[in-house]
Backbone as CSV, one residue per row, in Angstrom:
resi,resn,N_x,N_y,N_z,CA_x,CA_y,CA_z,C_x,C_y,C_z
1,UNK,14.798,-18.018,6.076,13.708,-17.492,6.203,12.757,-17.646,5.297
2,UNK,11.597,-17.014,6.208,10.355,-17.068,5.252,10.003,-16.325,4.010
3,UNK,9.111,-16.472,3.405,8.409,-15.618,2.013,8.564,-14.047,2.704
4,UNK,7.723,-14.080,3.611,7.716,-12.807,4.186,9.155,-12.110,4.557
5,UNK,9.465,-12.407,4.900,11.345,-11.807,5.487,11.494,-11.657,3.899
6,UNK,11.801,-12.330,2.788,12.640,-12.418,1.565,11.964,-10.847,1.092
7,UNK,10.478,-10.652,1.204,10.473,-9.295,0.420,10.504,-8.500,1.204
8,UNK,10.796,-8.356,2.465,10.608,-7.137,3.246,12.179,-6.386,3.973
9,UNK,11.838,-5.014,4.044,13.249,-4.204,4.091,13.377,-4.148,5.922
10,UNK,14.577,-5.425,6.178,14.394,-5.262,7.419,14.731,-3.522,8.343
11,UNK,15.162,-2.791,8.149,15.224,-1.785,8.506,13.630,-0.605,8.713
12,UNK,13.168,-0.391,7.947,11.756,-0.300,7.893,10.389,-1.098,8.164
13,UNK,10.554,-2.441,7.337,9.522,-3.125,7.454,8.523,-3.326,6.240
14,UNK,8.655,-1.776,5.445,8.020,-1.976,3.996,8.653,-3.485,3.079
15,UNK,8.145,-3.198,1.805,8.135,-3.990,1.028,9.808,-3.978,0.322
16,UNK,10.391,-4.696,0.441,12.185,-4.425,-0.896,12.146,-4.164,-1.879
17,UNK,13.239,-4.070,-2.521,12.650,-4.159,-4.039,12.282,-5.131,-5.029
18,UNK,12.746,-5.999,-4.300,12.064,-7.286,-5.099,10.690,-7.437,-4.683
19,UNK,9.930,-6.925,-3.774,8.542,-7.198,-3.900,8.019,-6.072,-4.741
20,UNK,8.598,-4.844,-4.656,7.945,-3.614,-5.556,8.009,-4.303,-7.064
21,UNK,8.969,-5.051,-7.390,8.999,-5.290,-8.864,7.993,-6.524,-9.097
22,UNK,7.874,-7.090,-8.535,7.093,-7.605,-8.751,5.586,-7.282,-8.331
23,UNK,5.206,-6.632,-7.593,3.605,-5.453,-7.711,3.719,-5.118,-8.834
24,UNK,5.132,-4.435,-9.800,4.809,-3.529,-10.843,4.578,-4.926,-11.680
25,UNK,5.159,-5.343,-11.669,4.970,-6.908,-13.148,3.318,-7.007,-13.244
26,UNK,2.502,-7.282,-11.580,0.826,-7.209,-11.984,0.516,-6.490,-12.515
27,UNK,0.883,-5.359,-11.591,0.257,-4.040,-12.126,0.167,-3.964,-13.512
28,UNK,1.510,-3.884,-14.263,1.660,-3.785,-15.280,0.763,-5.111,-16.459
29,UNK,0.892,-6.061,-15.856,-0.106,-7.040,-16.528,-1.510,-7.257,-16.429
30,UNK,-2.273,-6.376,-14.934,-3.586,-6.298,-15.137,-4.414,-5.254,-15.989
31,UNK,-2.932,-4.010,-15.944,-3.547,-2.592,-16.802,-3.388,-3.606,-18.631
32,UNK,-2.743,-4.333,-18.890,-2.561,-5.070,-20.525,-3.894,-5.714,-20.518
33,UNK,-4.296,-6.427,-19.314,-5.444,-7.437,-19.801,-6.609,-6.835,-19.217
34,UNK,-7.113,-5.733,-18.675,-8.091,-5.024,-17.882,-8.516,-3.745,-18.293
35,UNK,-6.916,-3.290,-18.890,-7.105,-1.579,-19.541,-7.306,-0.982,-18.336
36,UNK,-6.846,-1.291,-17.189,-6.923,-0.460,-15.719,-6.066,0.354,-15.593
37,UNK,-5.680,1.690,-14.263,-4.790,2.679,-14.817,-4.343,1.995,-13.379
38,UNK,-2.981,2.882,-13.110,-2.514,2.978,-11.747,-1.783,3.766,-11.651
39,UNK,-1.106,4.303,-10.159,-0.111,5.739,-10.355,1.306,4.720,-9.534
40,UNK,2.243,5.574,-9.915,3.987,5.251,-9.350,3.939,6.883,-8.729
41,UNK,4.419,6.398,-7.336,5.104,8.012,-6.832,6.570,8.257,-6.455
42,UNK,7.654,8.155,-6.521,8.634,8.325,-5.693,8.973,9.349,-4.739
43,UNK,9.218,9.167,-3.733,9.759,9.874,-2.649,11.095,10.130,-2.702
44,UNK,11.559,11.135,-2.274,13.163,11.170,-2.262,13.412,12.220,-0.912
45,UNK,14.131,12.090,0.084,14.378,12.879,1.165,15.471,13.599,0.767
46,UNK,15.449,14.889,0.626,16.475,15.918,0.933,17.372,15.914,1.492
47,UNK,18.258,16.005,0.965,19.500,16.372,1.801,19.786,14.624,3.046
48,UNK,19.690,13.657,2.757,19.799,12.234,3.274,21.159,12.225,3.898
49,UNK,21.653,12.460,2.809,23.247,11.525,2.936,23.903,13.005,3.673
50,UNK,23.451,14.786,3.878,24.183,15.145,4.635,23.916,14.614,6.020
51,UNK,22.303,14.667,6.000,21.644,14.083,7.381,22.610,13.044,8.022
52,UNK,22.623,11.947,7.298,23.329,10.884,7.599,24.855,11.172,8.342
53,UNK,25.258,11.332,7.513,26.862,12.057,7.490,26.920,12.840,8.947
54,UNK,26.473,14.109,9.031,26.649,15.174,10.207,25.860,14.434,11.490
55,UNK,25.276,14.059,11.384,24.265,13.101,12.613,24.449,11.517,12.917
56,UNK,24.354,11.325,12.005,25.091,9.691,11.873,24.096,8.716,11.438
57,UNK,24.510,7.573,11.260,23.733,6.698,10.659,22.621,6.046,10.985
58,UNK,22.920,6.216,12.638,21.545,5.510,13.516,20.439,6.343,13.959
59,UNK,20.847,7.456,13.115,20.142,9.170,13.245,19.129,8.769,12.071
60,UNK,19.905,8.641,10.765,19.447,8.415,9.564,18.370,7.161,9.536
61,UNK,18.621,5.917,10.310,18.195,4.836,10.228,16.738,5.284,11.040
62,UNK,16.905,6.093,11.661,15.276,6.550,12.458,14.351,7.533,11.469
63,UNK,15.037,8.333,10.905,14.201,9.286,10.024,13.799,8.302,9.207
64,UNK,14.788,7.509,8.763,14.202,6.620,7.564,12.813,5.512,8.072
65,UNK,13.374,4.937,9.354,11.779,4.661,10.017,10.332,5.292,9.827
66,UNK,11.269,6.341,10.263,9.799,7.900,10.723,9.175,8.330,9.353
67,UNK,9.749,8.079,8.738,9.308,8.094,6.796,8.303,7.211,6.354
68,UNK,9.267,5.975,6.363,8.557,5.194,5.744,7.227,4.649,6.967
69,UNK,7.327,5.102,8.296,5.749,4.942,9.123,4.638,5.575,8.438
70,UNK,5.442,7.170,8.490,4.632,8.238,7.713,3.470,7.731,6.667
71,UNK,4.345,7.096,5.685,4.012,6.861,4.085,2.894,5.197,4.324
72,UNK,3.253,4.707,4.694,2.712,3.123,5.130,1.124,3.728,5.770
73,UNK,1.101,4.696,6.320,-0.041,5.113,7.200,-0.654,5.964,6.419
74,UNK,-0.303,6.573,5.649,-1.049,7.225,4.362,-1.825,7.094,3.475
75,UNK,-1.498,5.772,2.964,-1.816,4.777,1.722,-3.247,4.236,1.654
76,UNK,-3.356,3.526,1.499,-4.810,2.827,1.212,-4.540,1.415,1.424
77,UNK,-5.353,0.919,2.375,-4.562,-0.495,1.816,-4.613,-2.187,0.687
78,UNK,-4.777,-1.055,-0.308,-4.613,-1.518,-1.254,-3.511,-1.441,-2.178
79,UNK,-2.964,-0.193,-1.467,-1.421,0.595,-1.918,-0.384,-0.534,-1.818
80,UNK,0.804,-0.039,-1.989,2.013,-0.570,-1.712,3.062,0.194,-1.620
81,UNK,3.500,0.090,-0.125,5.061,0.865,-0.167,6.282,0.464,0.212
82,UNK,6.980,0.413,-0.891,8.329,-0.174,-1.285,9.209,0.636,-0.570
83,UNK,10.905,0.125,-0.230,11.525,0.939,0.150,13.272,-0.071,-0.913
């Protein structure tokens, strides 16, 4: 596996948890060193379990992909979106 594959969620193409943790570690280090600020936003899809149970996992996967794409398109180039 390549470095990018190890850091990417295969379903959504977003950064995975490992990549997110590394990014947060870097951001906290920059905050401490340069006294910079940053924000973290957490997103939850309401009733996702019910949707998955009633519509099936393939439909749930499509929803995750669409939400991931919408979030990824709505942030700045320097921002990071992860699953």
